[in-house]
C-alpha positions as CSV (number, residue, x, y, z in Angstrom):
1,M,-9.1,-66.4,-5.0
2,F,-9.1,-65.8,-8.8
3,E,-12.9,-66.0,-8.8
4,Y,-13.0,-63.3,-6.2
5,F,-10.9,-60.9,-8.2
6,G,-12.9,-61.8,-11.3
7,S,-16.2,-60.9,-9.7
8,T,-14.7,-57.7,-8.3
9,L,-13.5,-56.7,-11.8
10,D,-17.0,-57.4,-13.2
11,T,-18.6,-55.2,-10.6
12,I,-16.2,-52.3,-11.4
13,V,-16.9,-52.6,-15.1
14,S,-20.7,-52.7,-14.5
15,V,-20.4,-49.5,-12.3
16,L,-18.4,-47.7,-15.0
17,K,-20.9,-48.7,-17.7
18,L,-23.7,-47.3,-15.5
19,V,-21.8,-44.1,-14.9
20,W,-21.2,-43.7,-18.6
21,R,-24.8,-44.4,-19.4
22,F,-25.9,-41.5,-17.3
23,A,-23.1,-39.1,-18.5
24,P,-25.6,-36.9,-20.4
25,L,-27.1,-36.1,-17.0
26,W,-24.1,-35.5,-14.8
27,L,-21.4,-34.4,-17.2
28,P,-23.0,-31.1,-18.2
29,L,-23.5,-30.3,-14.5
30,A,-19.9,-31.2,-13.7
31,L,-18.7,-29.0,-16.6
32,I,-20.9,-26.1,-15.5
33,S,-19.6,-26.4,-11.9
34,A,-15.9,-26.5,-13.1
35,F,-16.4,-23.5,-15.4
36,W,-18.1,-21.5,-12.6
37,Q,-15.3,-22.1,-10.2
38,Q,-12.7,-21.1,-12.7
39,W,-14.8,-18.0,-13.7
40,M,-15.0,-16.9,-10.0
41,A,-11.3,-17.5,-9.5
42,Y,-10.5,-15.5,-12.6
43,R,-12.8,-12.5,-11.7
44,R,-11.7,-12.5,-8.1
45,A,-8.0,-12.5,-9.2
46,Q,-8.7,-9.5,-11.4
47,Y,-10.5,-7.7,-8.6
48,I,-7.7,-8.2,-6.1
49,Q,-5.0,-7.3,-8.6
50,S,-6.8,-4.0,-9.2
51,K,-6.2,-3.0,-5.5
52,E,-3.0,-1.3,-4.5
53,P,-1.5,-2.7,-1.3
54,V,-0.1,-0.3,1.3
55,L,1.9,-0.8,4.5
56,L,1.4,1.7,7.3
57,E,3.9,2.0,10.2
58,I,2.5,3.2,13.6
59,R,5.1,5.0,15.8
60,V,4.0,5.2,19.4
61,P,5.0,7.9,21.9
62,K,6.5,7.1,25.3
63,E,3.3,8.1,27.1
64,V,0.3,6.0,26.1
65,S,-2.2,6.4,28.9
66,K,-5.1,4.7,27.2
67,S,-6.3,1.2,27.8
68,P,-6.8,-1.4,25.0
69,A,-10.4,-0.3,25.0
70,A,-9.2,2.6,22.8
71,M,-7.9,0.1,20.3
72,E,-11.1,-1.8,20.4
73,L,-12.9,1.3,19.2
74,A,-10.3,2.0,16.6
75,L,-10.7,-1.5,15.2
76,G,-14.2,-0.7,14.2
77,V,-12.9,0.7,10.9
78,F,-11.8,-2.8,9.9
79,Y,-15.3,-4.1,9.9
80,A,-15.8,-3.5,6.2
81,T,-18.3,-5.6,4.3
82,G,-18.1,-3.8,1.0
83,G,-16.9,-5.5,-2.2
84,E,-19.4,-8.3,-2.1
85,G,-22.5,-6.5,-1.0
86,T,-24.6,-7.4,-4.0
87,W,-24.9,-10.4,-6.3
88,Y,-23.4,-8.3,-9.2
89,D,-20.4,-7.2,-7.0
90,K,-19.6,-10.7,-5.8
91,Y,-20.3,-12.9,-8.8
92,W,-19.7,-10.7,-11.8
93,K,-17.1,-8.3,-10.6
94,G,-15.4,-10.9,-8.4
95,G,-15.5,-8.6,-5.4
96,V,-14.4,-9.7,-1.9
97,R,-14.5,-8.2,1.5
98,P,-11.4,-6.2,2.3
99,W,-8.9,-7.9,4.5
100,F,-6.2,-6.4,6.7
101,S,-3.1,-7.5,8.5
102,L,-2.0,-6.2,11.9
103,E,1.7,-6.9,12.3
104,L,4.2,-7.0,15.1
105,V,7.7,-7.1,13.7
106,S,11.3,-7.3,15.1
107,I,14.2,-6.6,12.8
108,E,17.4,-7.4,14.7
109,G,15.5,-6.5,17.9
110,Q,14.0,-3.3,16.7
111,V,10.2,-3.7,17.4
112,K,7.7,-2.1,15.1
113,F,3.9,-1.9,14.6
114,F,2.5,-2.2,11.0
115,I,-0.9,-2.4,9.4
116,W,-1.2,-3.8,5.8
117,T,-4.2,-2.6,3.8
118,W,-5.5,-1.5,0.4
119,K,-4.9,2.1,-0.7
120,D,-8.6,3.1,-0.6
121,S,-8.7,2.2,3.2
122,V,-5.7,4.2,4.3
123,K,-7.5,7.4,5.1
124,G,-10.1,5.7,7.2
125,I,-7.5,3.8,9.2
126,Q,-5.5,6.9,9.8
127,N,-8.5,8.8,11.0
128,S,-9.7,6.0,13.3
129,L,-6.2,5.7,14.9
130,Y,-5.8,9.4,15.3
131,A,-9.2,9.7,16.9
132,Q,-8.2,7.3,19.7
133,Y,-4.5,8.0,19.8
134,P,-3.9,11.6,18.8
135,T,-0.1,11.4,19.5
136,V,0.8,8.5,17.3
137,E,2.4,8.8,13.9
138,V,0.9,6.8,11.0
139,T,3.0,6.9,7.8
140,E,3.2,4.8,4.6
141,V,6.5,2.9,4.4
142,P,8.1,0.3,2.1
143,D,7.2,-3.3,2.7
144,Y,9.8,-4.7,5.1
145,T,9.3,-8.3,3.8
146,L,10.7,-7.3,0.4
147,A,14.1,-6.4,2.1
148,F,14.6,-10.1,3.2
149,M,15.5,-12.3,0.3
150,Y,14.9,-15.9,1.4
151,D,17.5,-18.2,-0.1
152,K,17.5,-21.7,1.6
153,N,21.3,-21.8,0.9
154,K,22.0,-18.6,2.8
155,A,19.2,-18.2,5.3
156,D,16.7,-20.4,7.3
157,L,13.3,-19.8,8.8
158,Y,10.7,-21.4,11.0
159,A,7.0,-20.5,10.4
160,A,3.9,-21.4,12.4
161,E,0.2,-20.8,12.1
162,F,-2.1,-20.8,15.1
163,A,-5.6,-22.0,15.9
164,L,-7.9,-21.9,18.9
165,T,-7.9,-24.6,21.4
166,K,-11.7,-24.7,21.7
167,I,-14.6,-23.7,19.4
168,D,-14.8,-20.0,18.4
169,P,-17.4,-18.6,20.8
170,Y,-15.1,-19.4,23.8
171,P,-13.1,-16.2,24.3
172,I,-9.4,-16.0,25.0
173,K,-8.1,-14.2,28.1
174,T,-8.6,-10.5,27.3
175,Y,-7.5,-7.1,28.6
176,I,-10.7,-7.0,30.7
177,D,-9.6,-10.2,32.5
178,Y,-6.2,-8.5,33.1
179,G,-8.0,-5.5,34.6
180,L,-6.8,-3.1,31.9
181,D,-10.3,-1.7,31.3
182,K,-10.1,0.0,34.7
183,D,-7.0,2.1,33.6
184,P,-4.8,1.2,36.6
185,K,-1.6,3.1,37.3
186,E,1.3,2.0,35.2
187,E,3.1,0.3,38.2
188,F,0.0,-1.9,38.7
189,K,-0.6,-2.8,35.1
190,I,-0.2,-6.4,33.8
191,D,-0.3,-6.1,30.0
192,P,-0.1,-9.4,28.2
193,I,1.3,-7.9,25.0
194,T,4.5,-7.0,26.9
195,Q,5.5,-10.7,26.7
196,V,5.3,-10.6,22.9
197,L,7.3,-7.4,22.8
198,E,10.0,-8.7,25.1
199,Y,10.4,-11.7,22.9
200,L,10.6,-9.6,19.8
201,G,13.0,-7.1,21.4
202,G,15.3,-9.9,22.5
203,L,16.4,-10.8,19.0
204,G,20.0,-10.1,17.9
205,K,22.1,-9.4,14.8
206,G,20.8,-11.1,11.6
207,E,17.6,-12.2,13.3
208,Q,14.0,-11.2,12.5
209,A,10.6,-12.2,13.7
210,W,7.3,-11.4,12.0
211,I,3.8,-11.8,13.5
212,Q,0.7,-11.1,11.4
213,I,-2.9,-11.1,12.4
214,L,-5.0,-11.2,9.3
215,L,-8.7,-10.2,9.7
216,R,-11.8,-9.4,7.8
217,A,-15.4,-8.7,8.8
218,H,-17.3,-11.8,9.9
219,K,-20.6,-12.5,8.2
220,K,-23.4,-15.1,8.2
221,E,-22.1,-17.7,5.8
222,D,-22.8,-21.1,7.4
223,P,-25.5,-23.4,5.9
224,K,-28.3,-24.4,8.3
225,N,-27.7,-28.1,7.6
226,V,-31.4,-28.8,7.8
227,S,-33.7,-30.4,5.2
228,L,-36.2,-28.3,3.3
229,L,-39.0,-30.5,4.6
230,S,-38.2,-29.5,8.2
231,Q,-39.4,-26.0,7.4
232,F,-42.9,-27.3,6.9
233,T,-44.1,-28.1,10.5
234,K,-47.8,-27.1,10.1
235,P,-50.3,-27.8,7.3
236,E,-50.8,-24.1,6.6
237,D,-47.0,-23.8,5.8
238,V,-47.7,-25.2,2.3
239,F,-49.3,-21.9,1.4
240,D,-46.0,-20.1,2.2
241,V,-43.7,-22.2,0.0
242,G,-41.7,-19.1,-1.2
243,K,-41.2,-17.8,2.2
244,K,-40.2,-21.2,3.7
245,V,-37.7,-21.8,0.8
246,K,-36.2,-18.3,1.4
247,E,-35.8,-19.0,5.2
248,W,-34.3,-22.4,4.4
249,R,-31.7,-20.8,2.0
250,E,-30.8,-18.0,4.4
251,P,-27.4,-18.6,5.9
252,T,-26.8,-18.8,9.6
253,D,-24.0,-17.8,12.0
254,K,-22.5,-20.9,13.6
255,W,-20.4,-18.6,15.9
256,K,-23.6,-17.5,17.6
257,D,-25.5,-20.7,17.3
258,D,-22.8,-22.6,19.1
259,V,-23.2,-20.3,22.1
260,K,-26.8,-21.3,22.6
261,T,-25.7,-25.0,22.3
262,E,-22.8,-24.7,24.7
263,I,-24.9,-22.8,27.3
264,A,-27.7,-25.4,27.0
265,S,-25.2,-28.2,27.5
266,I,-23.7,-26.6,30.6
267,I,-27.2,-26.0,32.2
268,K,-28.3,-29.5,31.3
269,K,-25.4,-31.1,33.1
270,R,-26.3,-29.1,36.3
271,K,-30.0,-29.5,36.4
272,I,-31.3,-31.0,39.6
273,R,-35.0,-32.1,39.5
274,G,-36.8,-31.3,42.7
275,E,-39.8,-33.1,44.3
276,D,-42.2,-31.2,42.0
277,P,-41.8,-32.4,38.4
278,E,-42.4,-28.8,37.2
279,D,-39.7,-27.5,39.5
280,N,-36.2,-27.4,37.8
281,K,-33.4,-26.1,39.9
282,I,-30.1,-25.1,38.4
283,N,-27.0,-25.4,40.6
284,L,-24.1,-23.9,38.7
285,T,-20.5,-23.7,39.9
286,P,-18.7,-20.3,39.9
287,V,-16.6,-21.5,36.9
288,E,-19.7,-22.5,35.0
289,K,-21.4,-19.1,35.7
290,D,-18.2,-17.3,34.5
291,T,-18.2,-19.5,31.4
292,I,-21.7,-18.7,30.5
293,E,-21.1,-15.0,31.1
294,A,-18.0,-15.1,28.9
295,L,-19.8,-16.9,26.1
296,E,-22.6,-14.4,26.1
297,R,-20.2,-11.4,26.2
298,S,-18.0,-12.9,23.4
299,T,-20.7,-13.0,20.8
300,S,-22.3,-9.7,21.8
301,K,-19.3,-7.9,20.3
302,T,-18.3,-7.4,16.7
303,G,-16.8,-10.6,15.2
304,Y,-13.9,-10.9,12.7
305,D,-12.6,-13.8,10.7
306,V,-9.0,-14.2,11.8
307,G,-5.8,-16.0,10.9
308,I,-2.5,-15.7,12.8
309,R,0.9,-16.5,11.3
310,A,4.4,-16.0,12.7
311,L,7.9,-16.4,11.2
312,Y,11.4,-16.4,12.7
313,L,14.1,-15.7,10.1
314,A,17.8,-15.4,10.1
315,E,20.9,-15.8,8.1
316,K,22.2,-19.3,8.6
317,E,25.1,-18.2,10.8
318,Y,22.7,-16.5,13.2
319,F,19.8,-18.9,13.1
320,N,18.9,-20.2,16.6
321,N,16.7,-23.3,16.8
322,G,15.7,-22.3,20.3
323,H,13.4,-19.7,18.8
324,K,11.1,-22.4,17.4
325,G,9.6,-23.2,20.8
326,A,9.6,-19.5,21.8
327,L,7.6,-18.6,18.7
328,N,5.1,-21.5,19.3
329,G,4.4,-20.1,22.8
330,V,4.4,-16.4,22.0
331,L,0.6,-16.2,22.5
332,A,0.4,-18.5,25.6
333,Q,-0.5,-15.6,27.9
334,Y,-3.8,-15.2,26.2
335,S,-4.9,-18.8,27.1
336,S,-7.4,-19.5,29.8
337,G,-7.8,-22.9,31.5
338,Y,-11.6,-23.1,31.1
339,L,-12.1,-20.8,28.2
340,N,-10.0,-20.5,25.1
341,G,-6.4,-20.1,23.9
342,F,-4.0,-20.4,21.1
343,K,-2.2,-23.5,19.9
344,K,0.1,-24.3,17.0
345,A,-1.9,-25.6,14.1
346,F,1.0,-25.9,11.7
347,G,4.7,-25.5,11.7
348,T,7.6,-25.9,9.3
349,S,9.2,-28.8,11.1
350,H,9.0,-32.6,11.3
351,D,9.0,-34.8,14.3
352,Y,10.4,-37.9,12.6
353,W,12.9,-38.3,9.7
354,F,10.5,-40.5,7.7
355,Q,8.1,-37.6,7.3
356,D,10.5,-36.1,4.8
357,P,13.1,-38.9,4.0
358,F,14.5,-37.1,1.0
359,G,14.5,-33.6,2.5
360,K,12.4,-32.0,-0.2
361,K,9.1,-31.3,1.5
362,L,10.4,-29.1,4.3
363,P,12.2,-26.5,2.0
364,K,9.0,-26.3,0.0
365,M,6.9,-25.8,3.1
366,K,9.2,-23.0,4.3
367,K,9.1,-21.2,0.9
368,N,5.3,-21.4,0.8
369,M,4.9,-20.0,4.2
370,F,7.4,-17.2,3.5
371,E,5.4,-16.3,0.3
372,A,2.1,-16.6,2.2
373,Y,3.2,-14.1,4.8
374,R,4.8,-11.7,2.3
375,L,1.7,-11.7,0.1
376,R,-0.8,-11.6,3.1
377,G,-2.6,-14.6,1.6
378,Y,-5.1,-16.3,3.9
379,F,-8.8,-15.8,2.9
380,H,-8.2,-15.8,-0.8
381,A,-5.3,-16.1,-3.3
382,P,-2.8,-13.3,-2.7
383,H,-2.9,-9.8,-4.1
384,S,-1.3,-8.2,-7.2
385,G,2.3,-8.5,-8.3
386,I,2.1,-12.2,-9.2
387,S,1.1,-14.2,-12.2
388,T,-2.5,-15.2,-12.9
389,Q,-1.4,-18.9,-12.8
390,F,-0.2,-18.4,-9.3
391,L,-3.5,-16.7,-8.3
392,F,-5.4,-19.9,-9.2
393,K,-3.5,-21.9,-6.6
394,E,-5.3,-22.4,-3.3
395,K,-2.3,-23.3,-1.2
396,Y,-2.5,-20.0,0.6
397,K,-6.2,-20.3,1.5
398,R,-6.9,-21.2,5.1
399,K,-9.9,-21.8,7.3
400,P,-10.1,-18.8,9.7
401,F,-11.3,-18.8,13.3
402,I,-13.3,-16.0,14.8
403,L,-12.2,-13.4,17.4
404,N,-14.3,-10.4,18.6
405,S,-13.1,-6.8,18.8
406,E,-12.2,-7.2,22.5
407,E,-9.9,-10.2,21.8
408,L,-8.3,-8.5,18.8
409,A,-7.6,-5.3,20.8
410,T,-5.9,-7.5,23.5
411,I,-3.4,-9.1,21.1
412,F,-2.8,-5.9,19.1
413,H,-2.6,-2.6,20.9
414,F,-0.1,0.1,21.9
415,P,1.5,-0.5,25.3
416,G,1.9,2.2,27.9
417,G,4.9,2.8,30.1
418,V,4.5,-0.7,31.6
419,S,6.4,-2.0,28.5
420,E,10.0,-1.0,29.0
421,T,11.3,-2.9,26.0
422,P,14.2,-0.6,25.0
423,T,14.1,-1.6,21.3
424,L,10.4,-0.5,20.9
425,G,10.6,2.4,18.6
426,R,8.8,5.3,20.3
427,I,8.4,8.9,19.4
428,E,10.6,11.1,21.6
429,S,8.1,14.0,21.8
430,R,4.4,14.4,21.6
431,K,2.9,15.4,18.3
432,S,0.8,18.6,18.6
433,E,-1.6,20.2,16.1
434,P,-1.4,24.0,15.4
435,P,-4.3,26.0,16.8
436,I,-7.2,26.2,14.4
437,N,-7.5,30.0,14.8
438,L,-4.0,31.0,13.6
439,P,-4.1,33.9,11.1
440,S,-3.5,32.9,7.5
């Protein structure tokens, strides 16, 4: 036994000596890599701190006759790829793509719509919303999250983050699946967002619920995961080395690549070889046909990187544990049995006592989730108003999933009269613009 440990120790020492011997090769590379990461974090922090965050409240009139298709058009303004368009912008200035937060909020049962953005995007968002919804009111307001002071001794919260049940190209159940693209009469509408609004409107004194949908433009960023040698399939390819290396380094879009893979897999399972070896017949079931159609439609529309987070907060005397389950299932109506849906990816709770035997992990988790929501941190470290040391922390960075414009418009749009939630703040009268030919 002692001989075994002795030989193991000798092996470890030999490996360490070998690593040290080659330190002149790997140590400079490691230091350069560490410096580069810190440099990028520092420049990115400076860039984000230079932006002024703004919160917009959208007040909706009683009569909204438009389908969520109008919101799908309005969402086009959020597909902003500026900030990191060039090498200089991204690596020297620390630029990042703008990100936004679409928010559904209940404060003691009063339901409100908000959009969080940067100051330089406000005008574009207002114009886009007014173009599709001329009767809404869009105004800058103070951040409601700053009015709630989370103190674990006086208040409690439950927070959850969501993920998709399947890979990104599979769509959730959208407004088209609910028939809302056909603009049916109000009495025949089945709008899935009403379930969310009813939950939010049902909160009482001292209770709040916040739901944020963080999004940014989706871009090709995935590595191809193929070797450079695989680019050279023909002898003459050696004369195009520069071109082949460029093609190899070009990123791909896994979101769209996965569609081809999934469709090929579905068809392969259903292929029936006929008597003629050249004759391949495909016998697809109705569900498989619908799945292929949904996959193709999903990636034909504009894609966004998305993260969804929700909080239920209340003073301790009003906190209701029953809202944990309700918050986890608040997006259940968007799930489809054979396509996609939402599931809880993370929640501030434990199933067993031994996961947090000293009771210190859970309060820290709750505080982190509260700060992550308030600072709208998801794709990068949060925005201005916090110390540089805090900006270097990656605890708010998450891996997003992808939704297209149709899916986003389904989970965030302005409901018509079908939603009779009494606590949904609506405008009493229509806003009208003065005639343009009035005498001055």
